[in-house]
Steps between C-alpha positions, in 0.01 A plus 500: 500500500185386680615659825553827314152482351353404838646815654320709240168318558536576869591865450241582238204281599580374853481152352705204622620343176635179658179300449498594132868406471427158647225441242727631223778261601259207489414588140869537417585164654231341284626687191155651447595867445579604142681831488836674467791606719745785447865423581805724525827302513309210650327716760120496500372853438132446426227253411149469365263206481147400409256222585292316241129437562372302202498756214582793727834622633529708816815711535592451865786743551788697356779628720854628464724537801507852640839479667784533244809280529768630737724761342255594223278801451160340459197713409121448501503534123725195470260299718206614289678405176569149628133454587394633161735261321369206701139592422574535129639147492199368692260681265680352199464152648132534587375698200658243269357201686197392291340320796483825701182700435514732800766660724433669834735693723472686830843617612393619845847607612567729204352854501242574233644564153846368593470266203172626355644621171662163438176312570301732272758463224449122520122540463393478863208694647596675826282550808627711787446351846535648847653351813309643796580479872293553813671549840332302778596730787190621683277221370298386803239265357358389166195659344186300575184547299156348470503290186189371324338207677563263211876548541747352747847632582757238596868410488664352191502121466710278276185367333409854385740491204252387234222738608754784523608426143140537379470832683816638338361424152180695577674784683751564220272456201569793258749636755841651405677241716356218287689651207822502703454151645303256286470257793212717624293405193435135583430287806798280412733800471369663816552177691857488376548862611362419846722193536803722431392731783392242755736208433822671390713783637541716190279772653609449859386245756124457485323611819172317564444728804497808275274340237120511517199428283137608483274209405143489372321275750248331270740425213835473677652729236775739604398856411797689645847416625830637617824301496818604675861386513789593727780648290732600785511535877357850465268466202188316395382504140144481370535256214133510400185690594188477287121519523234348276335773284160436665639590844714802420459833678381324816819562693623140475842584355558769763407257778720222365800730457457620858479146635811393310690807620409428862603134460841607373531746789440214744778306324744785568493676163527878491365551147308331221533546126313418180524562127237652274477590133500877448195476270295351786392837644222369732743262673762772540239733652411227751863438593571871544194526727643208702828689556707325231764715329669435168872450564615341174376443146590224256390366162297201395561403138303271268578369151283269295542353155258688280420213266353304796235764583 
């Protein structure tokens, strides 16, 4: 099952799924993944799971095997129906769990609106997101620019986590992505988000070489950053790029993206990717100007219990 899904991650996103599988198996071994499996005569046909974070549940995945059993006439519709059935059971579990106030989901592998109607029917709000890719062929050197004298550009350090968390809160205040991911709304949540990127392999293997920060000299505050992870031999992924509102439109994001791209090129990657919410038009304009192309779209979904508002 996981090999089958890994093949699709590689084909569709050029993503090596083995690191995610290793993390998934650790959760399974510790019996920490509530969810459901679909069986046909004892044969595993599909699965879905979620992760609990205090009063929030995050739907991690849903997948039904794409190769039908030998001697049968399998069809995409059958695969889709299995996934829909699994999601319905997971929704029933979560929506009827009184301790759960919020549910988030970003099913990166699944094309936009694959399960959109089902999520909307269950009361979720849907946000379309884009997966964008930039080829690195022809890249000779990173963009260098004169930055204000009070700022310093340097490589990422492990001790930057707390300051980076504070930056994310400021950068995503009143931003569509803070609706999709509530971790962006607090320093504690942002720190948890950063730990997932830097310490764990759910979004690839973190690359310190492709990660950079811009620091305010007098305060030590981080005002801009880019974080990157290696998701396959060929691909790097920008897991986070953000700039403090006071320093936007100074070219910092463009410079940081260029530096990260060049770092991945030196590591042997031939492309980099990132994800962006479709409503974030200024970011999309920047990425298009930096030679990123949208190759895939997927849905982010959010549900919250209305009586907790």
